[in-house]
TITI-905348 format. One line per field, with one value per residue (C-alpha): x, y, z; residue number from 0. Coordinates in Angstrom, 2 decimals. Layout:
% TITI-905348
xx: [X / ...];
yy: [Y / ...];
zz: [Z / ...];
resi: [NUM / ...];
% end
This chain:
% TITI-905348
xx: [-0.07 / 1.49 / 0.29 / 1.99 / 1.57 / 1.89 / 5.41 / 6.78 / 7.15 / 5.80 / 4.53 / 4.74 / 3.20 / 3.99 / 6.79 / 9.74 / 13.58 / 15.32 / 18.42 / 20.47 / 18.54 / 16.24 / 12.65 / 9.90 / 5.90 / 5.42 / 8.05 / 8.52 / 10.59 / 11.63 / 12.04 / 13.98 / 16.97 / 16.07 / 16.04 / 13.88 / 13.10 / 10.82 / 7.65 / 6.94 / 8.73 / 8.29 / 6.27 / 4.02 / 3.27 / 3.89 / 3.25 / 3.10 / 0.53 / -2.19 / -4.15 / -2.84 / -4.31 / -2.57 / -4.89 / -5.27 / -2.05 / -0.37 / 2.29 / 2.16 / -1.44 / -1.40 / -3.93 / -2.70 / -4.16 / -2.64 / -1.83];
yy: [-0.07 / 3.43 / 6.69 / 10.08 / 12.88 / 16.79 / 16.81 / 15.09 / 11.67 / 8.26 / 6.16 / 2.22 / -0.41 / -4.15 / -6.20 / -4.25 / -4.18 / -0.73 / -0.60 / -0.45 / -3.63 / -1.97 / -3.73 / -1.53 / -2.23 / 1.36 / 3.28 / 6.95 / 7.74 / 11.33 / 12.27 / 15.39 / 13.42 / 9.83 / 8.56 / 5.91 / 5.83 / 3.60 / 5.22 / 3.96 / 1.29 / -2.41 / -1.87 / 0.51 / -1.75 / -4.96 / -6.95 / -6.59 / -3.96 / -4.97 / -1.78 / 1.68 / 5.27 / 8.57 / 11.35 / 14.13 / 13.43 / 14.33 / 11.56 / 12.22 / 11.07 / 7.70 / 4.81 / 1.14 / -2.20 / -5.43 / -8.77];
zz: [0.05 / -1.17 / -0.24 / -1.10 / 1.11 / 0.97 / 1.84 / -1.14 / 0.83 / 0.24 / 3.16 / 2.82 / 4.88 / 5.44 / 6.68 / 5.61 / 5.84 / 5.20 / 3.75 / 7.11 / 8.13 / 10.30 / 10.38 / 10.06 / 9.59 / 8.25 / 6.76 / 5.18 / 1.87 / 1.57 / -1.95 / -1.69 / 0.00 / -1.26 / 2.49 / 4.13 / 7.88 / 9.83 / 11.30 / 14.81 / 16.49 / 16.80 / 20.38 / 18.58 / 15.85 / 16.87 / 13.52 / 9.75 / 8.69 / 6.10 / 5.80 / 6.06 / 5.56 / 5.77 / 7.13 / 4.56 / 3.38 / 6.85 / 7.62 / 11.09 / 11.49 / 10.19 / 10.81 / 10.49 / 10.93 / 10.44 / 12.43];
resi: [0 / 1 / 2 / 3 / 4 / 5 / 6 / 7 / 8 / 9 / 10 / 11 / 12 / 13 / 14 / 15 / 16 / 17 / 18 / 19 / 20 / 21 / 22 / 23 / 24 / 25 / 26 / 27 / 28 / 29 / 30 / 31 / 32 / 33 / 34 / 35 / 36 / 37 / 38 / 39 / 40 / 41 / 42 / 43 / 44 / 45 / 46 / 47 / 48 / 49 / 50 / 51 / 52 / 53 / 54 / 55 / 56 / 57 / 58 / 59 / 60 / 61 / 62 / 63 / 64 / 65 / 66];
% end
């Protein structure tokens, strides 16, 4: 699931591994500097995300559901 917000970022969800080996269930790609960052921690999102919505394009307000 991919959603682009108003700040030129892409937010993705699933069971992800970032380039540095960090695991993430939601991650944000910043287009301006081509970097990935985990959104939240594994304690906040304890399993793979199967559904996600970015509230009105605001990547600081993400609704996620999953296993």
